[in-house]
PASEBA-1860 file (N, C-alpha, C; in nm, 3 decimals):
! residues 117
1> XXXXXXXX> 12.330/13.742/8.389/12.355/13.600/8.372/12.232/13.537/8.308 ~ 12.254/13.456/8.208/12.146/13.392/8.136/12.105/13.262/8.202 ~ 11.973/13.238/8.215/11.923/13.112/8.269/11.924/13.008/8.158 ~ 11.983/12.894/8.180/11.983/12.792/8.076/11.840/12.753/8.040 ~ 11.816/12.732/7.912/11.683/12.696/7.862/11.643/12.557/7.911 ~ 11.738/12.473/7.935/11.710/12.335/7.973/11.640/12.325/8.109 ~ 11.670/12.411/8.203/11.609/12.403/8.336/11.457/12.417/8.333 ~ 11.400/12.518/8.265/11.254/12.526/8.260/11.190/12.406/8.191
9> XXXXXXXX> 11.258/12.353/8.089/11.205/12.236/8.018/11.203/12.115/8.111 ~ 11.310/12.095/8.187/11.314/11.984/8.282/11.209/12.000/8.392 ~ 11.191/12.121/8.440/11.090/12.145/8.543/10.951/12.114/8.491 ~ 10.921/12.154/8.367/10.791/12.125/8.308/10.771/11.975/8.290 ~ 10.872/11.906/8.241/10.863/11.761/8.222/10.839/11.690/8.354 ~ 10.908/11.732/8.458/10.891/11.669/8.590/10.751/11.693/8.644 ~ 10.699/11.813/8.628/10.565/11.842/8.680/10.459/11.765/8.604 ~ 10.477/11.747/8.473/10.381/11.669/8.394/10.386/11.522/8.433
17> XXXXXXXX> 10.504/11.470/8.459/10.517/11.330/8.498/10.451/11.305/8.633 ~ 10.466/11.397/8.726/10.405/11.381/8.858/10.254/11.395/8.853 ~ 10.203/11.472/8.759/10.060/11.495/8.749/9.990/11.393/8.661 ~ 10.066/11.302/8.599/10.006/11.204/8.508/9.912/11.112/8.584 ~ 9.796/11.081/8.526/9.703/10.991/8.593/9.757/10.849/8.594 ~ 9.705/10.767/8.683/9.745/10.628/8.689/9.699/10.556/8.564 ~ 9.776/10.458/8.521/9.735/10.381/8.404/9.612/10.299/8.440 ~ 9.531/10.259/8.340/9.412/10.180/8.370/9.444/10.051/8.444
25> XXXXXXXX> 9.559/9.987/8.413/9.595/9.863/8.482/9.623/9.889/8.629 ~ 9.665/10.010/8.662/9.704/10.043/8.798/9.585/10.095/8.879 ~ 9.483/10.143/8.813/9.368/10.200/8.884/9.307/10.096/8.977 ~ 9.287/10.133/9.100/9.224/10.043/9.197/9.322/9.956/9.272 ~ 9.445/9.943/9.226/9.543/9.860/9.296/9.606/9.941/9.408 ~ 9.639/9.876/9.519/9.709/9.946/9.627/9.842/9.999/9.575 ~ 9.893/10.104/9.636/10.016/10.165/9.590/10.135/10.071/9.592 ~ 10.135/9.974/9.684/10.251/9.885/9.692/10.249/9.776/9.585
33> XXXXXXXX> 10.151/9.776/9.495/10.150/9.681/9.384/10.229/9.741/9.269 ~ 10.287/9.854/9.291/10.349/9.944/9.196/10.420/9.891/9.074 ~ 10.430/9.978/8.979/10.500/9.949/8.855/10.647/9.987/8.865 ~ 10.695/10.020/8.983/10.834/10.059/9.000/10.926/9.938/9.006 ~ 10.870/9.822/9.024/10.948/9.699/9.024/10.970/9.655/8.879 ~ 11.080/9.583/8.851/11.108/9.544/8.713/10.992/9.470/8.644 ~ 10.921/9.385/8.715/10.810/9.310/8.656/10.677/9.348/8.720 ~ 10.669/9.467/8.777/10.546/9.511/8.844/10.425/9.515/8.752
41> XXXXXXXX> 10.444/9.559/8.627/10.332/9.562/8.533/10.279/9.422/8.505 ~ 10.369/9.327/8.489/10.328/9.189/8.462/10.256/9.130/8.582 ~ 10.305/9.157/8.703/10.237/9.109/8.823/10.096/9.166/8.831 ~ 10.081/9.293/8.798/9.948/9.355/8.798/9.857/9.288/8.697 ~ 9.910/9.256/8.579/9.830/9.191/8.476/9.784/9.053/8.521 ~ 9.872/8.979/8.589/9.835/8.847/8.641/9.723/8.861/8.745 ~ 9.737/8.956/8.835/9.634/8.978/8.937/9.500/9.015/8.872 ~ 9.505/9.096/8.768/9.381/9.134/8.698/9.321/9.013/8.626
49> XXXXXXXX> 9.405/8.932/8.560/9.356/8.812/8.491/9.292/8.713/8.588 ~ 9.346/8.705/8.708/9.291/8.614/8.810/9.171/8.675/8.883 ~ 9.139/8.799/8.849/9.027/8.871/8.910/9.042/8.882/9.062 ~ 9.166/8.908/9.105/9.194/8.929/9.246/9.138/9.066/9.285 ~ 9.063/9.069/9.395/9.004/9.194/9.443/9.115/9.284/9.499 ~ 9.139/9.399/9.438/9.245/9.489/9.487/9.226/9.529/9.633 ~ 9.102/9.536/9.678/9.076/9.576/9.817/9.123/9.469/9.916 ~ 9.142/9.345/9.869/9.184/9.236/9.956/9.337/9.225/9.965
57> XXXXXXXX> 9.409/9.300/9.883/9.555/9.292/9.883/9.611/9.376/9.998 ~ 9.686/9.311/10.085/9.751/9.381/10.196/9.886/9.436/10.152 ~ 9.963/9.355/10.081/10.100/9.392/10.048/10.149/9.305/9.933 ~ 10.234/9.360/9.849/10.304/9.282/9.747/10.453/9.304/9.768 ~ 10.523/9.195/9.798/10.669/9.200/9.814/10.734/9.143/9.689 ~ 10.830/9.214/9.636/10.902/9.170/9.517/11.041/9.122/9.558 ~ 11.082/9.009/9.501/11.212/8.951/9.529/11.285/8.931/9.396 ~ 11.409/8.976/9.389/11.492/8.953/9.272/11.571/8.825/9.294
65> XXXXXXXX> 11.568/8.735/9.197/11.641/8.608/9.205/11.774/8.624/9.131 ~ 11.882/8.582/9.196/12.015/8.593/9.137/12.075/8.455/9.113 ~ 12.157/8.444/9.009/12.231/8.323/8.979/12.329/8.298/9.093 ~ 12.346/8.173/9.132/12.436/8.139/9.242/12.583/8.140/9.200 ~ 12.608/8.142/9.071/12.747/8.144/9.024/12.810/8.280/9.053 ~ 12.941/8.291/9.041/13.010/8.415/9.078/12.962/8.542/9.007 ~ 12.901/8.530/8.889/12.859/8.653/8.820/12.733/8.715/8.881 ~ 12.657/8.639/8.956/12.537/8.687/9.027/12.441/8.763/8.937
73> XXXXXXXX> 12.422/8.717/8.815/12.329/8.787/8.725/12.185/8.761/8.768 ~ 12.097/8.852/8.732/11.955/8.837/8.763/11.897/8.727/8.676 ~ 11.829/8.631/8.739/11.767/8.522/8.663/11.614/8.526/8.671 ~ 11.559/8.611/8.756/11.414/8.619/8.763/11.366/8.705/8.878 ~ 11.233/8.708/8.888/11.167/8.789/8.991/11.049/8.711/9.046 ~ 11.015/8.738/9.170/10.895/8.681/9.230/10.816/8.792/9.297 ~ 10.685/8.784/9.283/10.595/8.875/9.354/10.518/8.790/9.454 ~ 10.527/8.826/9.581/10.455/8.758/9.688/10.340/8.848/9.730
81> XXXXXXXX> 10.218/8.806/9.700/10.099/8.885/9.728/10.038/8.837/9.859 ~ 10.030/8.925/9.958/9.966/8.894/10.087/9.826/8.952/10.086 ~ 9.732/8.877/10.142/9.592/8.918/10.143/9.545/8.952/10.284 ~ 9.442/9.031/10.292/9.379/9.064/10.420/9.292/8.948/10.468 ~ 9.240/8.869/10.374/9.140/8.768/10.406/9.196/8.631/10.443 ~ 9.327/8.609/10.426/9.381/8.476/10.455/9.530/8.484/10.486 ~ 9.579/8.390/10.569/9.724/8.383/10.592/9.789/8.303/10.479 ~ 9.892/8.357/10.421/9.960/8.292/10.310/9.984/8.391/10.198
89> XXXXXXXX> 10.021/8.339/10.082/10.054/8.426/9.969/10.010/8.366/9.838 ~ 9.994/8.453/9.741/9.989/8.416/9.600/10.128/8.450/9.548 ~ 10.194/8.355/9.484/10.330/8.377/9.434/10.327/8.380/9.282 ~ 10.385/8.485/9.225/10.398/8.498/9.080/10.547/8.490/9.050 ~ 10.589/8.380/8.989/10.730/8.354/8.960/10.756/8.386/8.813 ~ 10.851/8.478/8.787/10.878/8.524/8.650/11.027/8.514/8.618 ~ 11.058/8.497/8.489/11.198/8.498/8.450/11.247/8.643/8.439 ~ 11.371/8.662/8.397/11.426/8.798/8.396/11.364/8.887/8.289
97> XXXXXXXX> 11.290/8.825/8.194/11.217/8.901/8.093/11.071/8.921/8.130 ~ 11.037/8.887/8.253/10.902/8.903/8.309/10.800/8.807/8.251 ~ 10.844/8.699/8.188/10.750/8.596/8.144/10.718/8.508/8.265 ~ 10.591/8.482/8.285/10.548/8.405/8.403/10.588/8.259/8.387 ~ 10.662/8.208/8.485/10.700/8.067/8.488/10.593/7.985/8.557 ~ 10.545/8.037/8.669/10.440/7.968/8.743/10.373/8.063/8.840 ~ 10.250/8.029/8.874/10.171/8.103/8.973/10.113/7.999/9.067 ~ 10.127/8.020/9.196/10.074/7.925/9.294/10.045/7.997/9.424
105> XXXXXXXX> 9.971/7.930/9.512/9.944/7.986/9.645/10.018/7.905/9.750 ~ 10.042/7.972/9.864/10.105/7.908/9.980/10.021/7.941/10.102 ~ 10.030/7.857/10.202/9.953/7.881/10.324/9.806/7.850/10.301 ~ 9.719/7.926/10.366/9.575/7.900/10.358/9.504/7.981/10.251 ~ 9.575/8.057/10.171/9.512/8.137/10.065/9.483/8.049/9.944 ~ 9.367/8.070/9.884/9.326/7.999/9.763/9.276/8.100/9.662 ~ 9.314/8.078/9.537/9.268/8.161/9.426/9.219/8.065/9.319 ~ 9.099/8.087/9.267/9.042/7.998/9.165/9.136/7.981/9.048
113> XXXXX> 9.159/7.854/9.009/9.242/7.823/8.894/9.391/7.823/8.921 ~ 9.431/7.842/9.047/9.573/7.849/9.082/9.606/7.732/9.175 ~ 9.711/7.653/9.142/9.747/7.541/9.230/9.798/7.589/9.366 ~ 9.770/7.509/9.468/9.818/7.538/9.604/9.938/7.450/9.634 ~ 10.042/7.509/9.687/10.163/7.433/9.725/10.179/7.434/9.874
END
């Protein structure tokens, strides 16, 4: 019985993907800041632009926003960044194309140059 050629190729591709180094934008960020979310890369870029210390990030929760009409299409995403140093969040609000609509803080967290709500 012949082994299909495709299986070894797929195995090699999978092993290379798993062994790939983290992108420079991802280096130093906690694993939960991940690029697996639809706008995860954009959220990382915003955090880098704001010079947020990756060591201070406790958790990043991503929320998908849906249209309230019957079609329930995706209208945007939000990243809620929780910090170790303060109660509250940094919120990154993005449209469905990952363009940032607004960035603000909630609770007692403050980030230079970001309005507090």
